[in-house]
C-alpha positions as CSV (number, residue, x, y, z in Angstrom):
1,M,-13.6,-54.0,-27.8
2,K,-12.0,-52.8,-24.4
3,K,-10.2,-56.2,-24.4
4,I,-9.0,-55.7,-27.9
5,V,-7.9,-52.3,-27.2
6,F,-5.9,-53.2,-24.3
7,L,-4.3,-56.0,-26.1
8,F,-3.3,-53.8,-28.9
9,V,-1.7,-51.4,-26.5
10,V,0.2,-54.1,-24.9
11,V,1.3,-55.2,-28.4
12,L,2.3,-51.6,-29.3
13,L,4.5,-51.5,-26.3
14,I,6.3,-54.8,-27.0
15,S,6.7,-54.0,-30.6
16,S,8.3,-50.7,-29.9
17,C,11.3,-52.8,-28.3
18,S,11.8,-55.3,-31.1
19,K,13.0,-54.9,-34.8
20,S,10.3,-57.1,-36.5
21,L,6.9,-57.9,-35.8
22,S,5.5,-61.2,-34.6
23,K,2.7,-63.1,-36.1
24,E,0.5,-62.0,-33.2
25,E,1.5,-58.4,-33.5
26,K,0.7,-58.4,-37.3
27,A,-2.6,-60.0,-36.6
28,L,-3.4,-57.2,-34.1
29,Y,-2.3,-54.4,-36.4
30,T,-4.1,-55.9,-39.1
31,E,-7.5,-56.1,-37.0
32,Q,-6.9,-52.7,-35.8
33,G,-6.2,-51.3,-39.2
34,K,-9.0,-52.7,-40.8
35,V,-11.3,-51.2,-38.0
36,I,-9.6,-47.6,-38.8
37,A,-9.9,-48.1,-42.4
38,Q,-13.4,-49.0,-42.4
39,A,-14.5,-46.4,-40.1
40,T,-12.8,-43.9,-42.0
41,A,-14.2,-44.9,-45.1
42,K,-17.7,-44.8,-43.5
43,K,-16.9,-41.3,-42.3
44,L,-15.7,-40.1,-45.8
45,G,-18.2,-42.3,-47.7
46,G,-21.4,-41.3,-45.7
47,T,-21.4,-37.6,-46.4
48,L,-20.3,-38.1,-50.1
49,V,-23.1,-40.5,-50.8
50,K,-25.5,-37.8,-49.1
51,K,-24.0,-35.1,-51.5
52,M,-24.5,-37.5,-54.5
53,K,-28.0,-37.9,-53.6
54,E,-28.6,-34.2,-53.1
55,G,-27.0,-33.0,-56.3
56,G,-24.7,-35.5,-57.9
57,V,-21.1,-34.8,-58.9
58,K,-21.6,-31.0,-58.8
59,D,-22.2,-31.2,-55.0
60,A,-20.1,-34.2,-54.1
61,L,-17.0,-33.2,-55.7
62,P,-16.4,-29.7,-53.8
63,F,-17.3,-31.6,-50.6
64,C,-14.5,-34.1,-51.4
65,N,-12.0,-31.6,-52.5
66,E,-12.4,-29.5,-49.4
67,N,-13.1,-32.3,-46.8
68,A,-11.5,-35.5,-47.6
69,I,-8.0,-34.7,-46.4
70,P,-9.3,-32.8,-43.1
71,L,-11.7,-35.8,-42.5
72,T,-8.8,-38.3,-42.8
73,K,-6.8,-36.2,-40.4
74,E,-9.5,-36.0,-38.1
75,M,-9.7,-39.8,-38.0
76,S,-5.9,-39.9,-37.8
77,E,-6.1,-37.8,-34.8
78,K,-8.8,-39.8,-33.3
79,Y,-6.8,-43.2,-33.5
80,N,-3.4,-41.8,-32.8
81,V,-2.2,-43.0,-36.2
82,T,-1.3,-41.6,-39.7
83,I,-4.0,-42.4,-42.1
84,K,-3.4,-42.0,-45.8
85,R,-5.3,-43.0,-49.2
86,T,-3.2,-43.2,-52.2
87,S,-3.0,-44.6,-55.7
88,H,-1.2,-45.1,-58.7
89,R,-3.8,-43.2,-60.4
90,L,-4.1,-40.0,-58.6
91,R,-6.8,-37.4,-58.3
92,N,-5.3,-35.2,-55.7
93,D,-1.5,-34.8,-55.8
94,E,-1.6,-34.2,-52.0
95,N,-2.2,-38.1,-51.8
96,S,0.9,-38.9,-53.9
97,P,2.5,-42.2,-52.6
98,N,6.0,-42.4,-51.2
99,E,8.6,-45.0,-52.1
100,E,7.1,-47.6,-49.8
101,E,3.5,-47.0,-50.9
102,V,4.6,-47.4,-54.5
103,R,6.2,-50.9,-53.7
104,I,2.9,-51.9,-51.9
105,I,0.6,-50.4,-54.7
106,N,2.8,-52.5,-57.5
107,K,2.7,-55.7,-55.3
108,Y,-1.3,-55.2,-55.5
109,N,-1.5,-54.3,-58.9
110,T,0.5,-57.6,-59.7
111,L,-1.9,-59.5,-57.5
112,F,-4.8,-57.9,-59.1
113,A,-3.8,-58.6,-62.5
114,E,-3.1,-62.4,-61.7
115,G,-6.5,-62.6,-60.2
116,K,-4.9,-63.4,-56.9
117,P,-6.5,-62.3,-53.5
118,M,-5.1,-58.9,-52.3
119,K,-4.7,-59.2,-48.3
120,P,-3.7,-56.6,-45.9
121,I,-0.1,-56.2,-45.3
122,V,1.5,-55.2,-41.8
123,E,5.2,-54.7,-41.8
124,L,7.7,-52.0,-40.0
125,D,8.2,-49.0,-42.4
126,K,11.4,-47.2,-42.7
127,S,11.0,-45.3,-39.4
128,G,10.5,-48.7,-37.5
129,K,6.7,-48.0,-37.1
130,P,4.2,-50.7,-37.8
131,H,2.4,-49.9,-40.9
132,F,-1.0,-51.4,-42.2
133,Y,-1.7,-51.3,-46.0
134,A,-4.9,-52.5,-47.5
135,P,-6.3,-52.4,-51.2
136,I,-9.3,-50.3,-51.9
137,K,-11.4,-51.8,-54.7
138,L,-13.7,-49.5,-56.4
139,Q,-17.3,-49.9,-55.6
140,K,-20.2,-49.3,-58.0
141,K,-21.3,-46.1,-56.3
142,C,-18.0,-44.6,-57.1
143,L,-18.2,-45.1,-60.9
144,A,-20.0,-41.6,-61.2
145,C,-16.6,-40.0,-60.4
146,H,-14.2,-42.7,-61.3
147,G,-15.6,-44.7,-64.2
148,K,-15.3,-44.4,-67.8
149,I,-15.8,-40.9,-69.2
150,G,-18.7,-40.9,-71.6
151,S,-20.3,-43.9,-70.0
152,E,-20.4,-43.8,-66.2
153,I,-19.0,-40.4,-66.1
154,T,-20.8,-37.6,-68.3
155,V,-18.8,-34.9,-70.1
156,K,-20.4,-32.4,-67.7
157,S,-19.2,-34.3,-64.7
158,D,-15.6,-34.7,-66.2
159,S,-15.7,-30.9,-66.6
160,I,-16.4,-30.4,-63.0
161,I,-13.8,-33.2,-61.9
162,K,-11.1,-31.3,-64.1
163,S,-12.1,-28.0,-62.6
164,Y,-11.1,-29.2,-59.2
165,Y,-8.3,-31.6,-60.3
166,P,-6.9,-30.5,-63.7
167,N,-4.1,-33.4,-63.4
168,D,-6.7,-36.1,-62.6
169,L,-6.0,-39.7,-63.6
170,A,-8.5,-41.3,-61.5
171,T,-11.2,-42.2,-64.2
172,G,-11.6,-45.3,-66.3
173,F,-12.1,-47.8,-63.6
174,K,-14.5,-50.7,-63.6
175,E,-16.3,-51.9,-60.4
176,N,-14.0,-54.0,-58.4
177,D,-10.8,-52.5,-59.8
178,L,-7.9,-51.6,-57.7
179,R,-8.5,-48.1,-57.1
180,G,-5.6,-47.5,-54.3
181,I,-4.5,-48.5,-51.0
182,W,-5.1,-47.5,-47.2
183,S,-1.6,-46.6,-45.7
184,I,-2.1,-46.4,-41.8
185,A,1.1,-45.7,-39.8
186,F,0.6,-46.7,-36.1
187,E,2.7,-44.3,-33.8
188,S,5.3,-45.8,-31.7
189,E,4.8,-45.1,-28.0
């Protein structure tokens, strides 16, 4: 792990001097992005699953509403990056995609619709920072809050969701649907 971190720092320093990313730099940022996204998903998901087991949607939704963005910010600080989860069908308006993220979401939506693989993307963003994007596919355990109303989501659960997120668009998904993306901006040193 120390070797990967050292190589990552070296690549970060080299990339801050160039206008594009080499194949090797993209590979390193892809690997680091995956590690960060997985660690963040584990941190968010672990407690969320616990809350679902304790009291279902009525316990999980308040936790998510109050803690998802602060936990993401905490992980951003831990890894010295900016982590964001965003979607084409938002639940929380604070996660609205920017122009670059909309472009990536549209690309993934096209790939998903065509049944093609959706792989992580690494590129320089408008500010010149290396940026990692990866699809978030809906897992079965997420259907209680993101599935079909009247099927996986009860009317009572939908009422709870709407009480926290009146403009919610994040329902009607099926398992393995494209739920959104990870957007991770690496800080330039």
